[in-house]
C-alpha positions as CSV (number, residue, x, y, z in Angstrom):
1,M,-1.9,-18.4,-36.3
2,H,-5.8,-17.6,-35.2
3,L,-7.7,-18.4,-32.1
4,K,-10.8,-20.1,-32.7
5,N,-14.2,-20.6,-30.7
6,L,-13.2,-17.9,-28.5
7,D,-16.2,-16.2,-26.8
8,E,-15.5,-12.4,-27.6
9,K,-18.0,-11.5,-24.7
10,Y,-15.3,-12.1,-22.2
11,F,-12.0,-11.8,-24.1
12,E,-10.6,-9.3,-26.7
13,T,-8.2,-11.0,-29.3
14,R,-5.7,-8.7,-31.7
15,D,-3.4,-10.2,-34.2
16,V,0.4,-9.2,-33.8
17,S,3.1,-9.8,-36.3
18,Y,6.4,-11.7,-35.5
19,E,8.1,-8.4,-36.4
20,E,6.1,-6.5,-33.8
21,I,7.1,-9.1,-30.9
22,L,10.8,-8.9,-32.1
23,K,10.7,-5.0,-32.0
24,N,9.3,-5.1,-28.4
25,R,11.0,-8.0,-27.2
26,E,12.2,-6.2,-24.0
27,N,8.7,-5.7,-22.8
28,L,5.5,-7.4,-24.2
29,M,2.9,-5.9,-21.7
30,P,1.7,-3.0,-24.2
31,F,0.5,-6.2,-26.3
32,L,-1.6,-7.0,-23.1
33,T,-3.8,-3.7,-22.9
34,S,-6.6,-2.5,-24.9
35,E,-5.8,-1.5,-28.6
36,S,-7.4,1.9,-28.3
37,I,-5.4,2.9,-25.3
38,E,-2.2,1.9,-27.2
39,K,-3.3,4.2,-30.1
40,I,-3.9,6.9,-27.8
41,F,-0.8,6.4,-25.8
42,T,1.2,6.2,-29.0
43,R,0.3,9.5,-30.1
44,L,0.8,11.3,-26.9
45,I,4.2,9.4,-26.1
46,S,5.7,10.7,-29.7
47,S,5.7,14.1,-28.5
48,K,9.0,16.2,-28.9
49,K,8.5,17.3,-25.5
50,L,9.4,13.6,-24.0
51,T,12.6,12.4,-23.6
52,K,13.9,8.6,-22.6
53,F,14.0,8.1,-18.6
54,D,17.5,7.5,-17.9
55,S,17.7,5.2,-14.8
56,S,20.9,6.4,-13.9
57,W,19.1,9.7,-12.5
58,I,17.7,7.5,-9.8
59,D,18.7,5.2,-7.0
60,I,17.2,3.0,-4.5
61,G,16.9,3.9,-0.6
62,L,18.1,2.3,2.5
63,P,19.7,-1.3,2.0
64,Y,17.2,-4.2,2.3
65,R,19.6,-6.5,4.4
66,P,20.0,-7.5,7.1
67,K,16.6,-7.3,8.4
68,G,16.0,-4.8,11.1
69,V,17.9,-1.8,9.6
70,A,14.9,0.1,8.8
71,E,13.6,-0.4,12.2
72,G,17.0,0.9,13.7
73,I,17.0,4.1,11.6
74,F,13.6,5.6,11.0
75,I,11.3,6.9,13.3
76,T,7.9,7.5,11.6
77,T,5.5,10.5,11.6
78,P,1.9,9.1,12.3
79,F,-0.1,11.7,10.5
80,D,-2.4,8.5,8.5
81,E,-3.1,5.4,10.3
82,S,-1.7,3.6,7.4
83,R,1.9,4.7,8.1
84,V,1.9,3.3,11.3
85,K,0.8,-0.4,11.0
86,R,4.7,-1.6,10.4
87,A,6.3,1.1,12.0
88,F,8.6,0.3,15.3
89,S,9.5,4.0,16.5
90,I,6.8,6.7,16.0
91,V,6.8,10.3,16.7
92,L,4.5,11.1,19.6
93,D,5.3,14.8,20.2
94,S,7.5,17.5,18.7
95,N,8.6,21.0,19.4
96,S,11.5,23.5,18.0
97,E,14.0,22.0,20.5
98,E,13.2,18.1,20.7
99,I,10.9,15.1,19.7
100,T,9.5,12.8,21.7
101,I,9.2,9.1,20.1
102,G,7.6,6.3,21.3
103,I,8.6,2.4,20.8
104,K,6.6,-0.7,20.8
105,S,8.1,-3.1,23.4
106,I,7.5,-6.9,23.5
107,S,5.0,-6.7,26.3
108,D,3.1,-4.0,23.7
109,K,4.0,-1.1,26.3
110,I,4.8,1.9,24.7
111,I,8.5,3.0,25.8
112,K,9.2,6.7,25.5
113,F,12.3,8.6,24.4
114,K,13.1,12.2,23.7
115,L,15.7,13.3,21.1
116,K,17.4,16.5,20.6
117,R,16.2,18.4,17.1
118,E,19.7,18.5,16.0
119,E,20.1,14.6,16.7
120,V,17.8,13.8,13.6
121,K,17.7,14.4,10.1
122,P,14.5,14.8,7.6
123,A,13.8,11.4,6.1
124,L,10.8,9.3,4.5
125,R,10.2,5.7,5.2
126,T,7.2,5.4,2.8
127,I,4.9,7.7,0.9
128,T,1.7,5.6,1.8
129,G,-0.9,8.0,3.3
130,I,0.6,11.1,1.7
131,N,-2.0,12.9,-0.2
132,T,-0.3,16.1,-1.2
133,I,1.9,16.3,-4.0
134,K,4.5,18.2,-2.2
135,I,5.0,17.1,1.8
136,P,5.6,19.7,4.3
137,K,8.6,19.2,6.6
138,Q,6.0,18.8,9.7
139,K,5.0,15.4,7.9
140,L,8.3,14.2,7.4
141,D,9.8,11.1,9.0
142,Y,13.1,11.2,10.9
143,I,16.5,9.1,11.1
144,K,18.7,9.0,14.1
145,R,22.1,7.7,13.6
146,N,23.9,6.4,17.0
147,D,25.3,3.3,18.3
148,L,23.9,4.0,21.6
149,Y,20.5,4.7,20.5
150,I,20.5,1.4,18.3
151,K,21.5,-0.7,21.5
152,N,18.6,0.9,23.4
153,L,16.2,0.1,20.5
154,R,17.6,-3.5,20.5
155,K,16.0,-4.2,23.6
156,F,12.6,-4.0,22.4
157,N,13.1,-5.4,19.0
158,P,15.6,-8.4,18.5
159,K,15.2,-8.1,14.5
160,I,17.8,-5.1,14.4
161,P,21.2,-6.4,13.9
162,K,23.9,-6.3,16.6
163,S,26.5,-5.3,14.1
164,F,25.0,-2.3,12.7
165,P,25.9,-1.8,8.7
166,W,26.6,1.9,9.1
167,N,29.0,1.7,6.2
168,K,26.6,0.1,3.7
169,H,23.9,2.5,4.7
170,L,26.0,5.4,4.0
171,K,27.4,4.0,0.6
172,S,23.9,2.9,-0.3
173,N,21.8,5.8,0.7
174,I,21.9,9.7,0.5
175,I,23.0,10.9,3.8
176,N,25.5,13.7,2.6
177,D,23.8,15.3,-0.5
178,G,20.0,14.8,0.3
179,T,17.2,14.5,-2.2
180,N,13.8,16.0,-2.9
181,L,11.8,13.9,-4.9
182,V,11.0,10.1,-4.3
183,L,8.9,7.4,-6.1
184,P,8.3,3.7,-4.7
185,D,9.6,0.5,-6.6
186,K,6.0,-1.1,-5.6
187,I,2.8,0.6,-6.6
188,N,-0.8,-0.6,-5.4
189,L,-3.2,1.5,-7.7
190,L,-6.1,0.0,-6.0
191,S,-5.1,0.8,-2.4
192,P,-7.2,3.7,-0.8
193,N,-3.8,4.7,1.0
194,T,-2.1,5.4,-2.6
195,H,-2.6,8.7,-3.4
196,L,0.5,9.6,-5.7
197,I,3.1,7.9,-7.8
198,S,6.0,10.6,-6.8
199,V,6.2,12.8,-4.0
200,M,8.3,16.3,-3.8
201,S,9.7,17.3,-0.1
202,E,9.6,20.7,1.1
203,V,13.4,20.0,2.7
204,K,15.9,17.7,1.5
205,L,15.6,14.1,2.6
206,Y,18.7,12.2,4.2
207,S,17.5,8.9,4.1
208,I,14.7,7.0,2.4
209,G,13.2,3.7,3.1
210,P,14.2,0.4,1.1
211,M,11.0,0.4,-1.1
212,L,11.6,3.9,-2.6
213,W,13.8,5.4,-5.4
214,Y,15.0,8.9,-5.2
215,F,16.4,11.3,-7.8
216,K,19.8,12.4,-7.4
217,N,19.8,16.1,-6.6
218,T,23.0,16.5,-8.5
219,I,21.3,16.1,-11.8
220,F,18.2,18.5,-11.4
221,S,17.5,21.6,-9.9
222,E,14.7,22.0,-7.5
223,D,12.1,23.4,-10.1
224,E,13.1,20.8,-12.6
225,L,12.1,18.2,-9.8
226,K,8.9,20.0,-9.3
227,I,8.1,19.6,-13.2
228,L,9.2,16.0,-13.3
229,N,7.3,15.2,-10.1
230,L,4.1,16.7,-11.7
231,Y,4.5,14.6,-14.8
232,L,5.4,11.4,-12.9
233,N,1.8,11.7,-11.3
234,S,0.1,12.5,-14.7
235,V,-2.3,10.0,-16.6
236,L,0.3,9.4,-18.9
237,N,2.8,8.0,-16.8
238,I,0.3,5.9,-15.1
239,I,-0.5,4.2,-18.4
240,Q,3.2,3.8,-18.7
241,I,3.2,2.0,-15.4
242,L,0.3,-0.4,-16.4
243,L,2.1,-1.2,-19.7
244,Y,5.8,-1.5,-18.5
245,K,5.6,-2.6,-15.0
246,S,8.1,-5.7,-14.3
247,E,6.3,-8.0,-12.0
248,T,2.9,-8.0,-10.7
249,L,2.8,-8.7,-7.0
250,G,-0.9,-9.6,-6.0
251,Q,-2.1,-5.7,-6.2
252,H,1.4,-4.4,-6.6
253,F,3.1,-3.4,-9.7
254,R,6.9,-3.6,-9.3
255,L,9.3,-1.0,-11.3
256,L,12.8,-1.9,-11.5
257,K,15.6,0.3,-13.1
258,S,15.5,-1.7,-16.2
259,D,11.7,-0.7,-16.4
260,W,12.2,2.7,-16.0
261,N,14.2,3.1,-18.9
262,L,11.1,2.1,-21.0
263,F,9.5,5.0,-19.8
264,K,9.3,8.6,-21.6
265,I,9.3,11.6,-19.3
266,I,9.0,15.4,-19.8
267,N,12.0,17.1,-21.2
268,V,12.4,20.3,-19.1
269,N,15.2,21.5,-21.6
270,E,12.2,21.6,-24.3
271,L,10.0,23.8,-22.4
272,S,9.8,27.6,-22.7
273,N,10.1,29.6,-19.7
274,H,6.6,30.4,-19.7
275,E,5.5,26.8,-19.7
276,K,8.4,26.0,-17.0
277,D,6.3,28.9,-14.9
278,I,2.9,27.6,-15.3
279,L,4.0,23.9,-14.3
280,I,6.1,25.5,-11.3
């Protein structure tokens, strides 16, 4: 079948065989990109130093439901204005012994709390606004897990559930083992606040937001995660995002576990020690 009377000034066409469609039936997005880009991509992606991404390496962050869970857990560090637009609790000041947080009340008045350092753990709610491939601990968010704290927050935010799902949170997140490498499940490449695809934390994170994937620390060493982080931010991986995105939600590309299974990623076992040293 061929298209007739198509103005090639505005459209690019290509012939695709039925066999090709069957071969790529899991994802037809590659057919919707420029043929020249696909040829370059095909040559690069066939490298022996790449391997298939295994989605069992990653898991999603905080439970999506019920609403208000993230507001009850996260304290956001406002080093960039874009990070605090939807934040409920914000770090106002900090030192080696305590942090001062501010929450926005119903009357728009900022209510202040002081928390001891040992009461909070490093976390990351979003990678929005982060412009360094490795985020220092001073720019990390925090989590606070305490029923009395939640009760106080609920006075100012009725969305925070009365029966807080601690068990679900603990089963679905990374409180005990921690993680160092995260990437979003929705990526907006056009946003001026999107600087990176993935971010490596200087210290272990003990909770991440519901829109983030995290790499399980039990699978990769810290040095291996550094190399994966470089690759995830590479041009080759950005091309894969354009090809394999599951959904387009406005300007956002959504990447599900099934999408990541289609990706190729650098195989650290195929790198020489010298290559690893250079990348690290």
